[in-house]
N, C-alpha and C positions, 0 to 999 in steps of 0.2 A: 551288489548284495545289500539287502535291507539292513538297517541298524536294528539291534535287538530291541524288542518292545517290552517295557516294564508293565506287567499286569498285576494289579493288586487284587487279591481274592479275599473272600470272607469278611474282611474288616470294613469294607466300604458299603455304606448305605446311601442311596442317592435318590433324591426327589427332584423333579424339574417342572418347568412350565407354569401354567396357571395354578396348578395345585399348590405350588410353593407360595405364589402371591396370596392365595386365599389363606393358607396356613399362617403366613406372616401377619396378614391383616387381622385375622382372628386373634392371634397371640397379642398383638399390640392393643386391640380393643379390650381384651381381657385385663391387661395392665391398667389401661385408662379407666375401666369400670371400677377397679378396686379403689382408686383414689378420687373418683369423680365426686363422691359425697363429701370430700374434705375441702371443697372449694367454697370460699365465701365465709362471711362472719357467722352465719347460722349453720355452720357445717358440723358434721358428726366427728367424733373422735374415734380412733382405732386403738385397740389394745393388742399388742403384739407380744409373743413370747420370743425372746432372743435366744441366740445359740447357747448362752451361758445359763439359760433357765430363768433369767430375770424377766420382769415385764416392762414394757415401754408403752406409755399412754400418750398419744400425740395425734395432731392432725397436720403435721408438716409432711408434705408429699415426699420429700427426699428421705426423711427419717423412716417413713413406712416402707418405701421401696428398698431401702438399704437392707432391711431385715428379711426381704423376700428371698426365697430360694427357688429359682425357676430353672427349668431345663431347656426351654425353647430359646434358640439363639436370638430370634427377633425380639422376644420379651426382654432378654438380657440387654439388648441394645437400647430398648426403650428406657430401661432402668438407668442405663448409663447417661441418658439425656438429662434426667433430673439431677444427676450428680454434676454434670457439666454446668447446668444452670446455677446450681448451688455454689459451685466454685467460682464461676465467673461473676455473678451479680448477687448471689445470696438470697434471692427471693423469686417467686414465680415458678417454683418447682412443680406445683400441681397444674398450673395453667398450661405449662409446656407439654405435659403428658396428655392432658385432655385435648389440646389443640392438635397434637401429632396424631392421636388416635382418630380424631374426627377427619383429618386430612386423608388418612388411609381409608377410612370408612367410605368417604364419597368417591374414592378412586376405584372402589371395588366394582361399581356399576360399569365403569369404563373398561376394566379388565375383562368383565364378562362379555362386553361388546367387541372384544378383540382389539382394543386400542393398544398401540405399542407403548410400553412404559416410558420410553424416552419422550414421546409426545406429551404424556401427562406431566413428566418432570419439567419439560420446557415451559409448559403453561404455568406450573407451580412457581418456577423461578421468576417468571415474568410477574406473577401475582405478588411475590415477595418484594420485588423492587418497587412495585406500585404501592404496596402496603406501607413500606418504610417511608415513601414519599408523602403519603397521607399523614403518617405520624409526625413527620417534620412540619407539616402544615398546621396541624392542630396543637402542637406542643407550645407551652408557654414557659418563658424563662422566669426564674425567681431569684430573689436576693438571698444568698446563703447566710448572710449576717442577720436576717430577720428571723428571730427565734420562733415567733408564733407560727409563721408559715412552715418552717422546718418541722415544728412539733406536729402541726396538722397533717403534714405529709407522712411522717414516720408513723403517726397514729393510724392513718387510714391504711397504710401498708401492713401494719401488724394487727389491724382491726379484725382480720380473719383468724387470728390465732387465739389460743386458749387464754393468754394473759390480757386480752383486751378488756376483760372484766375489771382489771385493776386500774383503769383510767390511764392517766398520763405517765404512770410510774416508769414503765419500761422504756417508753419513748424518751423521757427525760434522761434516764441513765445512758441510753444509746447516744443521744446528741452531746451530752456532757463529755462522754468518753472520746467520741470521734473528734470533738473540737479540741480536746487537750492534745491528742497525738498527731493532729494534722501538721504536716511540714510543708512550708512554702517552697515551690520549685521555681518560682519566678514566672513571669508572663501570666500572672493570675491563676496559675495551676497549683493545686494542693494534692499532696500524696498522703493517704491515710493507710498505715499498715496495721490492720486489726490483729492479725495473727501474732505478730512479733511483740507489739508494744501494749496490747490490752490483755490483761489477764483476768479471767473470771474465776473468782474464788467462791466455791459453794460451801456454806457452813450451815448444816441442818440446825433448826431451833430458831426461836424468835418469830417475828412476823415478816411477811414479804415487804411491808412498808419500811422495815429497818434497813432495806438494801440501799447502798449508796455508792457513789463513785469517789474513790480516794484520790486526792491530788498527790499521788506518790505510789508506793509499792507496799504490798503486804505479803509476808512469806510465812509459811508454816514452820517456823523455827524458833527456838529459844536461845538465849546467850549460852556460851559454853559452860560457864560456872555461875549458876543463878545466884548463889548466896553472895559471891564476892564481886560480881560485876553489876554496874548500874543498869537498871531496866528502863530508865527514862532519861533522855538527854535532850535538852533544848538546843537548837542550832548545832547539830553534831558535825564534826569534821570526819568525813567518811573516806576510808581507803579500801579499794576493792582489789583483791589479788586473784591470780589464776595459778598460784604456785603453793606447794605444801609448806606449812610452817612446822616441819618436823625433820629429824635427821635423815639425810638423803641415803637411801639404801642403794647398794650397787645394782647396776642393770642386770648383771648375771650373778651366779653364785660366787661369793668371794670367800676364800679361806685365809684367815690371818693366823700366823704361828706366833705365839707369845712365849718368849724364853724366860722373862723375869716376871715376878708377881706384880711389880710396879707398872709394867707395861699395860696391864689390864686397867689400872686406874687412870693411866695416861689416855688410853683409848676412850674411856667414859668421859674424861675431862674434855677431850677434843669434841665429842658429841655435844656436850653441854655448851662449850664455847661457840660452836657452830650455830646453835640455836640462839644463844645470847646475842651473837653478832646480828643474826637475822632480825631479832626483835629490836635491837638498838637502831638498826637502819630504819625500821618502820617508826619507832617511837620518836625519832629525831624530828618527825614532822608534826608531832603533838596531835595525833588523831584521837577522836573520842570513840570511834567505832571501826573495827577492822573486820572485813568480811572476806572469807576465802572460799574458793570452789573446792579446794582439796582438804587434806587433814590438818589438824592443829594439835600439836603434842601437849601433854600435861605441863611440861616445863615452860613452853611458850605461853600457855594459858596463865601460868604463875606470874611470869614477867609482865604480861598485859594487865592482870588484875592488880598487881603491885603499883603499876603506873596509872591505875584508874581507867583503863581502856576496856570497853566491852568488845567481845569477839563472837562471831558466828562462823561455823565451819560447814563444809560440804554442802554448799548451796548449788542449785542447778544453774547451768550456764545461761539458760534463757532468763532466769530471775535476776542473775547478775547483770545481764545486759539491760534489763528494765531499770534496775537500781541506778546503773550508770546514766541512763537517759534521764531519769527523774532527778538525780542529785547533782548531775554535772561532773561526776567523777570519771576517771579513766581507768579501765581495768589494766593492771600492771602484771607482767609475766614474771619479772624478777625483782625482788625487793631492793636490790642495789641500784636499780634504774629509776627508783622513785624520784619524782620532782614535785615541787610545790603545786604546779598546775594540775597534777593528777589527783589532788585531794578534792573530794566533792564537798562543797559548802552550800549547795542549793537547798538542802532539806531543812525544814523548820523544826521537826520533832522526830526523835526516835523513841519508840515506846513498845514494850512487850506487854500484851494483854492476854488474859485468859478468856477464851470464848468456848463455852461448853466444857469439854474435858481437855482441850488442847491449848497450847500457847502459840500466839501469832505475833510476829514482829512487824511493827508498822513503821515505815519511813515516809512520813506524810508532811503536809503543808509545804510542799516544794515551791520554789519561786517561779520557775518556768518549766514545769515537767513536760517531757516529751514521751512519757509512758505513764500508764495508770492501772489501777486495779479496781475491778467492780466487785464489791462484796455483796453476795446474794444470801439472804436469809429466807428460811421458809420451813413449813411444817415437816415435810418429808422429802426423802431423796428423789422420788419420782417427780414430785412437784418442781423441785429445784432443777432437775434435768430438763423438764419441759420449758421452764422459765429461761434456762440458759439457751436452749435452741431458739426460742423466740427472740431473745436478746441478740443472738448472733445475726438473725435476719434483720432486726431493727438497725443494728450497727452497719450492716451491709448497705441497707437502704440509705442511711445517713451518709455513708462513704460515697455511694453512687451520686447522690445529689451534690455533695461537695465537689466531686470530680466533674460532673456534667449537670449543671443546675437547670434541668428542663423537666417540666411536668406534662403528663397527659391525663385525660379524665379516667377515673376508675369505674367500677360498677358495670363493666361491660360496654360502656359508652364508646370507648376507643374501637373495640372490635366491631360494634354496629356501624360506626362511621366508616371504618375501613371496608366493611362488607358492602354498605350502600354504594360507596364510591366505586368499588371494583365491579359491582353488578352493572352500574351504568357504563363503565368502561368496556365491559365484555362485549357490548353490542358493536363496538367499533373494531373488534379483533376479527381478522379474516382467517379462514381455514379451519382445520379440524381442532385447533387448540382452543377455540372459543368455548367449547363445552366444559372441558376440565377446568378452564380459568374461572368460569362462572360457578362451577361446583366448589372450587377452593374458596371463592368469595363467600358462598353460603356457609362453608365450614367454619368460618370465623365466628358465626353466630353461636357456636357450641358453648362459648364462655358465658355470655349473658343467659343462654337457655339453662345451663347447669346452675347458675346463680339463682334463677327463678325456681328451679326444681328444689334446690336446697333450702329455700326459705318458705316453701310450701304454698306458693300462690298458683293460680291457674296459669299454667305455662303457655298454652296456646293464645289465650287472650293477651297476656302480657307481651309475648313476642310479637304478636300482630300489631299491637299499639306502638311498640318500640320501632318496628320496621316502618310503620306509617310515618312516625315522626322523623325518622332519619332519611326515609325515601325522599321527603320533600326538602331535605337539607337545611331545615330552619335553624337547628341548634345541635352542634356536634357534642355538646356536653350533657345531653339527655341520656340517662342510664337508669339502672335499677338499684335501689337502696337495698343492700343485702340483708339488713336487719328487719325491715318491715315489708319488703317486696313492692314498695311504691315506685312509680315511675317519676323521677324528679331530676332537677338540674344538679349535676355533680358539683358544680362550682359553689352552689349555696350550701350543700351538705358537707363540703370540704372532703369529698371522696376522690383522692388523687392517686396517681401511680407514677413511679419514676420512669422517665423516657427510656433510660438504659435497660431497665428490667423488661419493659414491653418489647423493645426492639430485639433484645437478645432472645426473648421467648419466641417471637415470630420466626427469627432466623433459625434457631435451633430446631423448632418444630417442623418447619417446611423442609429444611435440608435433610432432617432425619427421615421424613416421610419419603422424600425422593430416593434416599439411599435404600430404604427397605423395598421400595417399588422396583428398584433396578435389580434386585436379587432374583435370579430365575433358577438357581440351582442350590440345593443344600446338600453338601457331601459330608457325611459324618464319618470320621475315621476312628471313632471310639469303639473299642472292642467290647462286646458283651462279656461279662464274667462267666467263665465256664464252670460247669459242675465238677466237683473233685472226681478224679479218675477218668475224666474225658481226655481225649487226645489233645496234645498241645496245638497251638494255632499254627496253621501252615504259613511258611514264610512267603513273601512276595517272590514269584518265580520269574526269572528272566528267560524269555522265550527267544528262540532263534527264528530266522525268517520262515523256516519250514512250517513251524507251528502257528505262525502269526495269524493265519486265516481261520484258526479253530474257534470254537464257541466260547473261549475263555475271556472274551472281552467283557467290559462292564455292560450289562444289559441296558437297552434303551428304556 
């Protein structure tokens, strides 16, 4: 007897075969075309309306695609690419989409000729291996300690961004911040945790030139009792707590029955004594500043101000961690476990300043801080948001270089070299894979071509000249200057790219193109909303063997 066959009716919509390939390729190209104009230093900006009704003005590929609301699954997967690139290396989010779109575009011709997608993918993967080998060959190693080179590199990587008009400012901030929080792992390796230990604090007002990296931490808090506590302390002794400095309430509802009137005053006295003991345990270590993540009662505040100690309450956990890293203090969970070694003495100055309408506490001039705050000033919120996005990219580039100090030429020179080398190699490949391999080699030219388009030069002439120069293999560093559109040596113009970013972009783009090419079926199980009053959806029916041959199967 046959097993029952589960047949899904109504809710399934199915497309298959080359129709799906074409639809996927078209969707991917549409996504690539949206952000194609944002590649390079002479790129356009996009103005987006976000879900909350605010506006975003940016040319950062990831920021644009994040706001898009697309229905096609292939387009969604393309948008995911730029997010992956952003999380992994923080830069190259536009290049990756343009490259993946081009890889799929050149594959379309082979799909039409009935090439099997697996053959195309095999050629693409071979192409990727050879491309990475070319990158290894042309990459040059630099000295991370040489600030001028680092500055040049970070500048050329964020030269395509909006803030490039402010000169070295953003690059300087990024290098300073990543140098401060870098931690030696031994064997010459350094780890830079941007997310945890670098805080970007945006304060509208002032000029962008007033932005700076603080050797320490800045928090949007004032002391608990402004009139009674000091707002400026030189070389403060800092104690960081993770526990409340108020009377502990019971975990669940507690009922206390009091028989005598005096019991009430005894109860209140016990509460007071409890807090007094807590404060005494802390004051024993003669701190100048006590910071807690939890609450701090009025009574504790009174004891502290009497002892001349400043206090800050309800601080975020992440900020507390940064202060610990900057001042050398240890966050303590119970005041009775305090030791002298837990007191932070690394900070040079604690000061509360008023910026605009708000008070900010600065713990700065630290001796060897492993956390820092970047203070950004600027005319408007939109400007500050864009500067922050650019700064994140700049810090990621600096981090990549500290981790893997290798450079490749920018300005499309890397892609042209890869393309020229792979074209030569394709003649030695046997079998049917030769053509897709050659097509993938040509697809790499999408990056320099887009750069040429965006700076408004004659694309065909420029590309022919570049191909000629790279075809003879004379200089791998010849590329296009995105500002002027001239064909120059990238070494002289100091237009560089990080090896990590390029390698990641190539890998992500080609692997994604292969994945989308391999899809031959899109089955959508989403039900269309029914009009009110219509019949409810029919449930999936389980059919017995007798009905299994009926026409209820999914149509081909």
